[in-house]
C-alpha positions in Angstrom: 88.2 124.3 86.5 90.6 122.1 88.5 89.7 119.1 90.5 88.1 119.9 93.8 86.9 118.7 97.2 83.1 118.3 97.7 82.3 119.3 101.3 78.7 118.4 102.5 78.2 120.1 105.8 76.2 122.7 107.8 77.0 126.4 107.4 76.5 129.5 109.5 76.6 133.2 108.5 78.2 134.3 111.8 81.2 132.4 113.0 82.9 129.2 112.0 81.4 125.7 112.2 80.7 123.1 109.5 81.5 124.3 106.0 82.1 127.8 107.5 85.1 126.2 109.4 86.2 123.7 106.8 86.2 125.5 103.5 88.6 128.3 104.1 91.4 126.2 105.6 91.3 123.9 102.5 91.3 126.9 100.2 94.2 128.4 102.1 96.1 125.2 101.5 95.4 125.7 97.8 92.5 123.4 97.1 89.4 124.1 95.1 86.4 123.4 97.4 82.7 122.9 96.4 80.6 123.4 99.5 77.1 121.9 99.7 75.4 123.4 102.8 73.0 121.2 104.6 72.0 123.8 107.2 71.8 127.6 106.8 71.8 129.1 110.3 72.7 132.6 111.5 75.1 131.1 114.1 76.0 127.8 115.7 73.5 126.4 118.2 76.0 126.7 121.1 74.7 130.3 121.6 71.3 128.9 122.6 69.4 130.9 120.0 69.8 131.1 116.3 67.8 131.7 113.1 67.6 130.0 109.8 66.6 126.5 108.7 67.7 123.0 107.7 68.1 122.6 103.9 65.6 120.1 102.5 67.0 116.9 101.2 65.4 117.5 97.8 67.3 120.8 97.5 70.6 119.1 98.4 70.0 116.4 95.8 69.2 119.1 93.2 72.4 121.0 93.9 74.5 117.9 93.6 72.8 117.0 90.4 73.4 120.5 89.0 77.1 120.2 89.9 77.1 116.8 88.1 75.7 118.6 85.0 78.7 120.9 85.1 81.1 117.9 85.1 82.1 118.1 88.7 81.7 114.4 89.6 84.8 113.0 87.7 86.8 116.0 89.0 86.0 115.3 92.7 89.2 114.4 94.5 87.5 113.9 97.8 84.2 114.1 99.6 84.2 115.5 103.1 81.3 115.2 105.5 80.7 116.2 109.2 77.6 116.7 111.3 74.5 115.1 109.9 71.0 116.3 110.9 69.3 113.1 109.9 70.2 109.6 108.5 68.5 110.5 105.3 71.1 113.2 104.7 73.8 110.6 105.4 72.4 108.3 102.8 72.6 111.1 100.2 76.2 111.6 101.2 76.9 107.9 100.6 75.1 107.9 97.3 77.3 110.8 96.2 80.4 109.0 97.4 79.4 105.9 95.4 78.6 108.0 92.4 82.1 109.6 92.4 83.8 106.3 93.1 82.1 104.8 90.1 84.0 107.2 87.8 87.0 108.0 89.9 88.1 105.0 92.0 91.0 107.0 93.5 88.7 109.5 95.3 88.8 109.7 99.0 85.9 110.0 101.5 86.8 111.7 104.8 84.1 111.3 107.4 84.0 113.2 110.8 81.4 111.0 112.7 80.0 113.8 114.8 77.9 112.2 117.6 79.0 113.3 121.0 81.8 114.1 123.4 83.3 113.2 126.8 81.1 114.7 129.6 78.2 115.4 127.2 77.4 112.0 125.8 75.5 111.9 122.5 74.0 115.2 121.2 72.7 114.0 117.9 69.3 112.7 116.9 68.4 109.1 117.4 69.6 106.9 114.6 72.6 109.0 113.8 75.2 107.1 115.8 73.9 103.8 114.3 74.1 105.3 110.8 77.7 106.3 111.4 78.7 102.9 112.8 76.9 100.7 110.3 77.0 102.8 107.1 79.2 105.8 107.0 82.4 104.7 108.8 82.7 101.4 106.8 82.4 103.4 103.6 85.0 106.0 104.5 88.7 106.1 103.8 89.5 108.5 106.6 87.5 108.9 109.9 88.2 111.5 112.6 86.3 110.6 115.7 87.1 112.1 119.1 87.9 109.9 122.1 84.2 109.4 123.0 83.2 108.7 119.5 86.0 106.2 118.9 85.2 104.3 122.1 81.6 104.0 121.0 82.4 103.0 117.4 84.8 100.3 118.7 82.8 99.2 121.7 85.8 99.6 123.9 86.6 101.9 126.9 89.6 104.1 126.2 91.8 104.8 129.2 95.2 104.4 127.7 97.2 104.6 124.5 97.0 100.8 124.1 93.2 101.1 124.5 93.1 103.8 121.8 95.2 101.7 119.4 93.0 98.6 119.9 89.9 100.8 119.3 91.4 102.3 116.2 92.3 98.8 114.8 88.8 97.6 115.5 87.3 100.5 113.6 89.8 100.1 110.7 88.7 96.5 110.4 85.3 97.7 109.4 86.5 99.6 106.4 88.5 102.9 106.7 92.2 102.9 106.1 93.0 105.7 108.4 91.5 106.3 111.9 92.4 109.6 113.6 91.4 110.1 117.2 91.2 113.7 118.3 91.0 115.2 121.9 92.7 112.1 123.3 93.4 112.3 127.1 96.2 109.9 128.1 96.5 110.4 131.8 98.0 113.9 131.8 95.2 116.4 132.1 97.5 119.2 130.9 98.0 117.6 127.5 95.8 116.6 124.6 96.9 114.0 122.0 95.9 113.1 118.5 96.4 109.6 117.2 96.6 108.7 113.5 96.5 104.9 112.9 96.8 102.9 109.7 97.6 99.3 108.8 101.3 100.3 108.5 101.8 102.4 111.6 100.4 104.5 114.4 101.6 108.0 115.1 100.8 110.3 118.1 101.2 114.0 118.6 100.9 115.6 122.0 100.2 119.3 122.6 99.5 121.5 125.7 95.9 121.7 126.6 94.6 125.2 126.2 91.9 126.4 128.6 89.2 126.9 125.9 86.1 125.2 124.7 85.3 126.2 121.1 82.9 125.1 118.4 84.1 124.1 115.0 87.5 122.8 115.9 86.7 119.2 114.7 85.4 120.6 111.4 88.5 122.7 110.8 90.9 119.8 111.9 89.3 117.2 109.6 89.6 119.7 106.7 93.3 120.3 107.6 94.0 116.6 107.9 92.4 115.8 104.6 94.2 118.7 102.8 97.6 117.7 104.1 97.0 114.0 103.3 96.1 114.9 99.7 99.2 117.0 99.5 101.7 114.6 101.0 100.3 111.0 101.3 102.5 110.6 104.4 100.7 109.9 107.6 103.4 111.2 109.9 103.8 114.5 108.0 100.0 114.9 107.7 99.4 114.5 111.4 102.2 116.9 112.3 101.1 119.6 109.9 97.4 119.3 110.8 97.9 119.3 114.6 100.5 122.2 114.4 98.1 124.3 112.4 95.1 123.5 114.6 97.0 124.3 117.8 98.1 127.6 116.3 94.5 128.4 115.4 93.2 127.6 118.8 96.0 129.5 120.5 95.3 132.6 118.4 91.6 132.3 119.2 92.4 132.0 122.9 94.7 135.0 122.8 92.0 137.1 121.1 89.4 136.1 123.8 87.1 135.1 120.9 84.2 132.6 121.1 84.7 131.9 117.3 87.7 130.5 115.7 90.1 133.2 114.4 90.3 131.6 111.0 91.0 134.8 109.0 93.3 136.5 111.5 95.4 133.3 111.9 95.2 132.2 108.2 99.0 132.3 107.7 99.4 129.9 110.7 97.2 127.4 108.8 99.9 127.1 106.2 103.1 127.8 108.2 102.4 127.3 111.9 105.0 129.1 114.1 105.2 126.1 116.5 105.8 122.6 115.2 104.8 119.5 117.0 106.6 116.2 116.3 104.8 112.9 115.9 106.1 109.8 117.7 105.6 106.4 116.3 103.6 104.3 118.8 103.0 101.1 116.7 
């Protein structure tokens, strides 16, 4: 088997969030993906009712150990993590990252520090924000917070592009080489922007703001960004490719009037989006 991406996230049977949103885009981009599901729910919790259960930490440890016995650890190109139900699960993610890095120093850890959002505040359990800020983000190579999460991680209010750049630099100083801020509002309420910032440069892509509110968009975007980064190693191209694909996916979902991402129906757009957005260098 080829090298793969180990994705440790929640999963649902109906719809697309967590691994159910992240695995298919990576596969469509040509990557082998090894999902470890931390939650097995019928559907995402935004419906207000769901069935299923959280996977026990001992079970997750056992699955990862079984993968190690099959020789997966040295073939892991990247570890991807998103929503964490508890800090103990986060510690297992970091143990796995350290285990892979010990035998493969070139591996990447991409962390989506899911904590909250503008207008909603925090929606995770106590201790999760602190875990991300103090443990996970410093250990990551790529982090993909939204505007609310970046502001909290940096301890800065974000009202402008300069604010976002300062916040990204402050978070980069704690460890990650690339900080990507999603759902960035920079004055124009009709637009959304995504900022990708590294030590070398900062790039910004702006898109129209579609009148939808969907679950799983952050999970899918982080997967797309990681896949394109592994494929190109160029921040400008990675940002353009990931944002263009994500916009096409959301637009297709909006046209379909669907509450769930139209991942299967729009799968060709994930690889060759019909509308391309260009990045501008902002630093």
